[in-house]
N, C-alpha and C positions, 0 to 999 in steps of 0.2 A: 504495499499499499504505500509505504514510501517513496516508490521510486516510481511512481505518478503524479505524483504531490514537486519530486523537482522540476526542473524546466525540462529536460529531454523526455522527462516520463510523463510531463502532459500534454508536449507534442507528438508521442506515441500515440498515448489513447486519443488526442484530436485526428492524428491521422486514421487510425481504427475508424472512429466515427466517423470521418469524410467517406472511407471507404463504402462500409455500410450503407450511409444514405447516398451514395452515389450510385448503387446498385439497385437498393429501393425507386429512385425515382429513374432510372433507366428503365426499371424492370417495369413498373406500373404508372409512372407518370408520362413517361417519355411521348406515347401514343397521343395522348390530350394536348403536349406542348410542339409536338414534332412540326405541325402547320408554321409556326409561328417563329421557331427556330431556323427551319428552309431560309424565309422570308430573310430574317436575320442574318445570313448567310451569304444566301445571294445581295442583299443590300449591302451587305459591307466589302463582298468584294467587287462590286461595278459600279459603286457609288464614284470613286474618283476619277473612272471612265466616261460615265456619264455626265458627269459637271463637264469635262472636258469635249462631250460629244455635243452639248449644249453651247456651248459658247457659239460652236461653229454651225448648227441649225437653228438656232435658237426654237427649240422643241421642251416642253416641260422635260423635267426626268424621269417622271413613273410612266409618261406615255411611250419612249424610246427603249424603258425597260418593259413594257409591255409589248411592245413591239419585237423585242428581240428572244421574250418568251413565248409569243404566238408564233414567229417565227420556225424557233425550236420544236415546240409541240407539233408545226404541221410537217415537218420535215422527218420527225419519228414517227407520226401516224403512218404518213406518206410508207415507210420505209416496212413498219410492221403489217399495213395492208398489202403490201405488196409481196413480204411473205405469206402471209394469210392465204392471198389469191395462188402464189406459186403452192402453196402444200395442197390445196384446195385439187387443182390441175395436175398436179403428179399423185396424189391419190387417184385421180380418175384414169390415170395413166398406168398406175399399176394394177388399178382393176381389170381392166382390158388385156393387160399382159399377164394376168392371175394362171389363167388355162395354161399358158406356153409354160408358165413356168412353174406348175404344179406339175408339168411333163417330165419337164428338166429336172424334179426334183427325183418321181419315181423311179425315173432311167436311172439317178446316180444310185439310188439309195438302192433299186435291184442289182447294178454292179456291184458294190459296196456287199451287199449280203452274198453274192457269186462269189468274191474273192475273199470273204472271211470262209466259205464252205470248201473251197479248193486248196487254201491255204493252213487254212485252222481245223478244218475237220466238222465245224460246226452246220445246222443245218441250216441255210440260210433263209430258206422258204420260213420256218419257225421264228428267226431274227423279224427277218420285213413283215411279218405277220404282227406281231407283236409291238413291234415299232411304231406301225399304224393305225394299233388298236391305243397305244397312249397318246398318239397325236390326235384322236376323234374325242377323247375322254379328255383332254385339256381343252379342246375346242368345245365340247360341251358343258365344262365347268366354267367356260367363261361367258358363255351366253346365259349362264343360270345364275352367275351370283356377279361377274363382273360388272356386265349391262345394266342389269338394273340395279344396281350399288350407281354407278354414275348418272343414271336417270334420278334417283331419290335427291343426289347432291345436285341436281340441277338449281333447284332454289337456293340452297347456301354461295353457291357459284354466284347467282346474281346478286346477292345481296354483297358479296365482296367485291362484286364489281362497282355496284351504288356506294358503296363505301369508301374504293378507290379514287372515283369521281367526285365525291364532296371533300375527298383531303385534297385532290388536285385544286380544285377549285377554291378552296376555303385559305393553301398555299400561295395563289395566284393572286388573291385581292388581299392577304396580310402584306404581300412582298408590294403590290402597288401603291399599298396606305404607306407604309413605312417609309419608302423609298421619297413620296409626295412630304412627309415631316421629318425624315433622317436627320435634318442638324436643329430642327426645333427642339428633338427628344432629347440631342447631343446635350443641345445648353441647359435643357432644365435637368440632365442627369449630371451635368457638372457637379452641380450645388450640393450633391449626396457623396460624403467623407468616402466612403468605401467606392465612390466610380473608379478611382484610379487606376485601383487593384483591379476591379472587375473587368475595366478596357483590358487590359495588360493582360490577363487572366485568358479574357475572350479571343485578342485577338492574336495569338498563340494556339490557344485552341483551331481559330477557323484558320489559321495558316498550317497546321499539322493536319486537319483533316480535309482541306483541297490537296495535300501533300498527296493523300492516302489516294481519293479519287482520281488523282491525275494519274498515278503509279497504278489503281485497275483499271483506270482507261488506256494505258499505254500495253498492259499485258492483253486486254481482251483486241488488240488492232495488231499484233504480233501473233496472236493467235488465229486472228481472222487470214492476214497473210501468209502462216504458215499453211494452215488448211486449204485457203483459195492456191498455193502454189501447187500444192500436192495432186487434189481435186482435177486442175485444171492442166497438168501434169500428164493423168491418168484416162484425159480424153472423157469425163464424167457429166452429165446433162446437169443444168443450172450449179454450179462448181460456185459461181462468186456467193447466192442464195444460200446454198449451204455452208457454207466457210462463215458469214455473218452469222449462221444461227448456229454455226461450231462456238462463234465468239463467246456470243452471248450467255449458251447454257455453260462454256469452261468457265465462268465467273461464280458459278456455283458449286460450294464443293461437295457436296453430294450429289451432283450430276455429272458435271465434266463433260468433254469435249468426247469421249465417247460414244455417248450416246447418239451422236450426229452418224459420226465418223465408221464407227464400228458395224452399224447396220448398213451403211452405204458401201461398206467393203464386203459385206454378204449378198448384197443386193448385185453390186458389179458379180461376183462369184458367179451367183444364179442367172445372169444373163450371159455369162460366157466372157466378160469383161478380166480377165485376168490381172492384166498392169494396171486397168484402175482398181481391181481390191487391193494390191498389194501398195499401190501410190496412197491408198485410203489409210491401210492398215502402217505404213512410214510416218505419214503428217499424222495419226493418233499420238505414234510413238514420241516425234517429236514436239508436240503440243504439249504432251506431260510433261516430258523432261526439260524443254523451257519453262515451264509455267514454273516446274520445284527448285529451278535453278534461278530464275528470273525474279519470283514472287516475293522473297524477304527481303533480298537485297533494293529493290524498289521501292518496296514499300517502307522497308527501313530508312533509305535515303532519302525520301520525299517527308515523312513523317519524321523524322528528327530522331529517328528510333532503335535500336540495334535490330538486327533483321531477325532476330531468333525472339526477341520479344513481341516481334509484331505477328510473326508466326504464332506462338501460343496465345495471343489477344485474338487471333481470330479461330484458332480450335477452340481455345477457353467461350468466347464468343456465342457462339453454336451450340454448343454445350448446354448455356447457361441461359441465352434466349431463342433458341430456336434458330430459323432459316435468317431472322431479323438480325442473328448475331456476326453475318459477315461485317456489318457495319458496325453493330451496337459494340461489339468488343475492341476494336480498334478504339473506336470513340472513347470507352469507359479507359483503356491504357492510356489514351492523351489526356482526358480529363482527371485522371488519378494522379499522371506524371504534376502535373502544372499545379493541381490542389496540393499536392505535397509540397513542391518549392516554394509555395506561398504560404502552409503552414510553417516548415523549416524556416523561410529567409524571414520570417518576424519575428522579432523580441518577444 
């Protein structure tokens, strides 16, 4: 007990309490404050450039920022729409070619069973019959369990989409309103005693979070480039769209680039494009190896933290916060670092 009464003991206690409070805030309160934090982040980063642009164009800053955000949203929506359209067309093509591919699969399976019977003495007809029974059982289970479950969850998906739309709308309006009154709000806050400390804390946090996002964007672009190069070299149809989808999914730790590239490799193998299948597999290996090597270094360099710390923060964030921990884990690490610095810097 005497330890906590000493100077360093009090700071240690404050550090523990800060770590616990920060976890509670990110775990239970972050969802409510996230639109306004995003607005503050966007305005803080863009406000100096908006002031310069306003002097040249004589257009109000909130209008300029709104135009930039709407343009970015339109570009993103166009990309997603193109991806969905490509997926629909590609799914129709798969349906048309399914009969041909099924015949090829049956032929390949029959030859494999003959090979086993000739070289290993197995009953090829029995093996082939057993495998097709397993395939039919799997298809029946899929129709009876998975498809009804997906239909039942349609309403939940609709609610989630509506919630995401509301989140984006509130974030957009908050950004415009904050941009309009940003200087006056700063003028009011300057009279608050702890404003300087909070401003320095927020500036470092915004800088670190921005560096983290830049690092993730760089990794996504590198994965897209590697996937596009391999698929184009393998003469795979719609290689660019597949590469974009690969880069987006590769940012998710539980999905990764294999969800796109490995089915593409299997599809090209069934179509007889062995070169394309090999290029897809090599692209997958390059994407995985490149992310494993570059992710800790880029994240550590951009966010100003050791690579192993950033890697641990992503892993621990996913364990603690779920899928959102990809971003909340590094955010917690940055906020904790800056908070501990403030605690131990103070007298």
